[in-house]
C-alpha positions as protocol buffer text, in pm:
chain_id: "A"
residue {
  index: 1
  type: MET
  ca { x: 16562 y: -9224 z: -628 }
}
residue {
  index: 2
  type: SER
  ca { x: 16504 y: -8935 z: -889 }
}
residue {
  index: 3
  type: VAL
  ca { x: 16667 y: -8644 z: -967 }
}
residue {
  index: 4
  type: LEU
  ca { x: 16469 y: -8261 z: -929 }
}
residue {
  index: 5
  type: THR
  ca { x: 16495 y: -8049 z: -1251 }
}
residue {
  index: 6
  type: LYS
  ca { x: 16193 y: -7818 z: -1197 }
}
residue {
  index: 7
  type: ARG
  ca { x: 16282 y: -7479 z: -1040 }
}
residue {
  index: 8
  type: ALA
  ca { x: 15958 y: -7499 z: -842 }
}
residue {
  index: 9
  type: ASP
  ca { x: 16035 y: -7832 z: -677 }
}
residue {
  index: 10
  type: PHE
  ca { x: 16356 y: -7647 z: -553 }
}
residue {
  index: 11
  type: LEU
  ca { x: 16176 y: -7329 z: -425 }
}
residue {
  index: 12
  type: LEU
  ca { x: 15969 y: -7589 z: -232 }
}
residue {
  index: 13
  type: ALA
  ca { x: 16282 y: -7779 z: -69 }
}
residue {
  index: 14
  type: ASN
  ca { x: 16395 y: -7427 z: 17 }
}
residue {
  index: 15
  type: ARG
  ca { x: 16117 y: -7371 z: 293 }
}
residue {
  index: 16
  type: GLY
  ca { x: 16201 y: -7720 z: 418 }
}
residue {
  index: 17
  type: LEU
  ca { x: 16443 y: -7801 z: 681 }
}
residue {
  index: 18
  type: ARG
  ca { x: 16795 y: -7626 z: 642 }
}
residue {
  index: 19
  type: ILE
  ca { x: 17095 y: -7780 z: 797 }
}
residue {
  index: 20
  type: ALA
  ca { x: 17435 y: -7598 z: 726 }
}
residue {
  index: 21
  type: ARG
  ca { x: 17779 y: -7785 z: 728 }
}
residue {
  index: 22
  type: PRO
  ca { x: 18130 y: -7625 z: 608 }
}
residue {
  index: 23
  type: GLY
  ca { x: 18115 y: -7774 z: 276 }
}
residue {
  index: 24
  type: PHE
  ca { x: 17707 y: -7754 z: 172 }
}
residue {
  index: 25
  type: VAL
  ca { x: 17362 y: -7660 z: 318 }
}
residue {
  index: 26
  type: LEU
  ca { x: 17139 y: -7958 z: 326 }
}
residue {
  index: 27
  type: LEU
  ca { x: 16753 y: -7886 z: 248 }
}
residue {
  index: 28
  type: ALA
  ca { x: 16513 y: -8124 z: 312 }
}
residue {
  index: 29
  type: ARG
  ca { x: 16137 y: -8131 z: 278 }
}
residue {
  index: 30
  type: PRO
  ca { x: 15868 y: -8390 z: 280 }
}
residue {
  index: 31
  type: ASN
  ca { x: 15744 y: -8402 z: -124 }
}
residue {
  index: 32
  type: GLY
  ca { x: 15441 y: -8602 z: -81 }
}
residue {
  index: 33
  type: LEU
  ca { x: 15518 y: -8863 z: -357 }
}
residue {
  index: 34
  type: GLY
  ca { x: 15624 y: -9115 z: -130 }
}
residue {
  index: 35
  type: GLN
  ca { x: 16000 y: -9105 z: -306 }
}
residue {
  index: 36
  type: VAL
  ca { x: 16314 y: -9028 z: -222 }
}
residue {
  index: 37
  type: ARG
  ca { x: 16456 y: -8728 z: -451 }
}
residue {
  index: 38
  type: TYR
  ca { x: 16756 y: -8535 z: -467 }
}
residue {
  index: 39
  type: GLY
  ca { x: 16892 y: -8170 z: -650 }
}
residue {
  index: 40
  type: ILE
  ca { x: 17210 y: -8017 z: -656 }
}
residue {
  index: 41
  type: THR
  ca { x: 17297 y: -7648 z: -704 }
}
residue {
  index: 42
  type: VAL
  ca { x: 17657 y: -7458 z: -717 }
}
residue {
  index: 43
  type: THR
  ca { x: 17599 y: -7083 z: -749 }
}
residue {
  index: 44
  type: LYS
  ca { x: 17862 y: -6892 z: -971 }
}
residue {
  index: 45
  type: LYS
  ca { x: 17990 y: -6725 z: -669 }
}
residue {
  index: 46
  type: ILE
  ca { x: 18163 y: -7061 z: -602 }
}
residue {
  index: 47
  type: GLY
  ca { x: 18385 y: -7043 z: -911 }
}
residue {
  index: 48
  type: ALA
  ca { x: 18420 y: -7082 z: -1285 }
}
residue {
  index: 49
  type: ALA
  ca { x: 18206 y: -7370 z: -1468 }
}
residue {
  index: 50
  type: VAL
  ca { x: 18502 y: -7637 z: -1423 }
}
residue {
  index: 51
  type: VAL
  ca { x: 18503 y: -7611 z: -1025 }
}
residue {
  index: 52
  type: ARG
  ca { x: 18128 y: -7591 z: -1019 }
}
residue {
  index: 53
  type: ASN
  ca { x: 18087 y: -7908 z: -1232 }
}
residue {
  index: 54
  type: ARG
  ca { x: 18346 y: -8049 z: -1024 }
}
residue {
  index: 55
  type: MET
  ca { x: 18169 y: -8008 z: -714 }
}
residue {
  index: 56
  type: LYS
  ca { x: 17830 y: -8097 z: -851 }
}
residue {
  index: 57
  type: ARG
  ca { x: 18025 y: -8474 z: -957 }
}
residue {
  index: 58
  type: ARG
  ca { x: 18120 y: -8483 z: -580 }
}
residue {
  index: 59
  type: PHE
  ca { x: 17799 y: -8437 z: -460 }
}
residue {
  index: 60
  type: ARG
  ca { x: 17630 y: -8644 z: -677 }
}
residue {
  index: 61
  type: ALA
  ca { x: 17856 y: -8910 z: -574 }
}
residue {
  index: 62
  type: LEU
  ca { x: 17778 y: -8848 z: -222 }
}
residue {
  index: 63
  type: LEU
  ca { x: 17426 y: -8855 z: -228 }
}
residue {
  index: 64
  type: ARG
  ca { x: 17408 y: -9168 z: -469 }
}
residue {
  index: 65
  type: GLU
  ca { x: 17601 y: -9339 z: -183 }
}
residue {
  index: 66
  type: ALA
  ca { x: 17392 y: -9191 z: 119 }
}
residue {
  index: 67
  type: LEU
  ca { x: 17069 y: -9175 z: 20 }
}
residue {
  index: 68
  type: PRO
  ca { x: 16926 y: -9493 z: -4 }
}
residue {
  index: 69
  type: THR
  ca { x: 16997 y: -9586 z: 316 }
}
residue {
  index: 70
  type: ALA
  ca { x: 17000 y: -9271 z: 498 }
}
residue {
  index: 71
  type: GLY
  ca { x: 16795 y: -9069 z: 321 }
}
residue {
  index: 72
  type: LEU
  ca { x: 16435 y: -8952 z: 425 }
}
residue {
  index: 73
  type: ALA
  ca { x: 16171 y: -9154 z: 271 }
}
residue {
  index: 74
  type: GLY
  ca { x: 15919 y: -8917 z: 58 }
}
residue {
  index: 75
  type: HIS
  ca { x: 16161 y: -8627 z: 91 }
}
residue {
  index: 76
  type: ASP
  ca { x: 16314 y: -8408 z: -171 }
}
residue {
  index: 77
  type: HIS
  ca { x: 16693 y: -8352 z: -42 }
}
residue {
  index: 78
  type: VAL
  ca { x: 16907 y: -8054 z: -197 }
}
residue {
  index: 79
  type: LEU
  ca { x: 17228 y: -7997 z: -161 }
}
residue {
  index: 80
  type: ILE
  ca { x: 17369 y: -7637 z: -175 }
}
residue {
  index: 81
  type: GLY
  ca { x: 17725 y: -7575 z: -227 }
}
residue {
  index: 82
  type: ARG
  ca { x: 17964 y: -7359 z: -46 }
}
residue {
  index: 83
  type: GLU
  ca { x: 18284 y: -7179 z: -94 }
}
residue {
  index: 84
  type: GLY
  ca { x: 18510 y: -7463 z: 56 }
}
residue {
  index: 85
  type: GLY
  ca { x: 18304 y: -7752 z: -68 }
}
residue {
  index: 86
  type: VAL
  ca { x: 18570 y: -7823 z: -358 }
}
residue {
  index: 87
  type: GLU
  ca { x: 18872 y: -7806 z: -163 }
}
residue {
  index: 88
  type: ARG
  ca { x: 18748 y: -8043 z: 119 }
}
residue {
  index: 89
  type: ASP
  ca { x: 18843 y: -8400 z: 163 }
}
residue {
  index: 90
  type: PHE
  ca { x: 18558 y: -8650 z: 24 }
}
residue {
  index: 91
  type: GLY
  ca { x: 18550 y: -8867 z: 325 }
}
residue {
  index: 92
  type: LYS
  ca { x: 18477 y: -8549 z: 567 }
}
residue {
  index: 93
  type: LEU
  ca { x: 18215 y: -8447 z: 334 }
}
residue {
  index: 94
  type: ARG
  ca { x: 18065 y: -8801 z: 371 }
}
residue {
  index: 95
  type: GLU
  ca { x: 18085 y: -8774 z: 741 }
}
residue {
  index: 96
  type: GLU
  ca { x: 17931 y: -8411 z: 717 }
}
residue {
  index: 97
  type: LEU
  ca { x: 17679 y: -8520 z: 464 }
}
residue {
  index: 98
  type: ALA
  ca { x: 17572 y: -8825 z: 718 }
}
residue {
  index: 99
  type: MET
  ca { x: 17557 y: -8614 z: 1014 }
}
residue {
  index: 100
  type: ALA
  ca { x: 17337 y: -8366 z: 861 }
}
residue {
  index: 101
  type: LEU
  ca { x: 17100 y: -8650 z: 706 }
}
residue {
  index: 102
  type: ALA
  ca { x: 17062 y: -8767 z: 1092 }
}
residue {
  index: 103
  type: ARG
  ca { x: 16999 y: -8429 z: 1195 }
}
residue {
  index: 104
  type: ALA
  ca { x: 16733 y: -8412 z: 956 }
}
residue {
  index: 105
  type: ALA
  ca { x: 16562 y: -8718 z: 1037 }
}
residue {
  index: 106
  type: GLU
  ca { x: 16539 y: -8611 z: 1415 }
}
residue {
  index: 107
  type: GLY
  ca { x: 16357 y: -8279 z: 1261 }
}
residue {
  index: 108
  type: LYS
  ca { x: 16661 y: -8049 z: 1423 }
}
residue {
  index: 109
  type: GLY
  ca { x: 16745 y: -7796 z: 1134 }
}
residue {
  index: 110
  type: ASP
  ca { x: 16919 y: -7453 z: 1174 }
}
residue {
  index: 111
  type: PRO
  ca { x: 16690 y: -7168 z: 1222 }
}
residue {
  index: 112
  type: PRO
  ca { x: 16494 y: -7028 z: 933 }
}
residue {
  index: 113
  type: ARG
  ca { x: 16658 y: -6742 z: 769 }
}
residue {
  index: 114
  type: LYS
  ca { x: 16455 y: -6431 z: 737 }
}
residue {
  index: 115
  type: PRO
  ca { x: 16270 y: -6339 z: 393 }
}
residue {
  index: 116
  type: ARG
  ca { x: 16449 y: -6190 z: 126 }
}
residue {
  index: 117
  type: GLY
  ca { x: 16431 y: -5799 z: 107 }
}
residue {
  index: 118
  type: GLU
  ca { x: 16283 y: -5778 z: 495 }
}
residue {
  index: 119
  type: ARG
  ca { x: 16544 y: -5518 z: 665 }
}
residue {
  index: 120
  type: ARG
  ca { x: 16612 y: -5466 z: 1035 }
}
């Protein structure tokens, strides 16, 4: 299991399957490398650096626990922090991640987002 570090990998993952949960959004996309990789992103909209770093530590712990058993082989997994993710109970986040990974394994994602800049 390795960590995504390049922006291009995050952008590619954004084109994959999207599963939204109250504390986070999970993106999953085949990487063609045959290995499980993960990335975490938390924007400044969530809070100050202390809050963002705490959220990233929690997500890192969740992913290291869940991906070896429930992660999709040969896929990139990206967790995007959402507003209520820091305050959520860790056990609840664990359950939500397990459900999100199960949905991703079934290929059931949320409907695709509209491209940026496209107006109604």
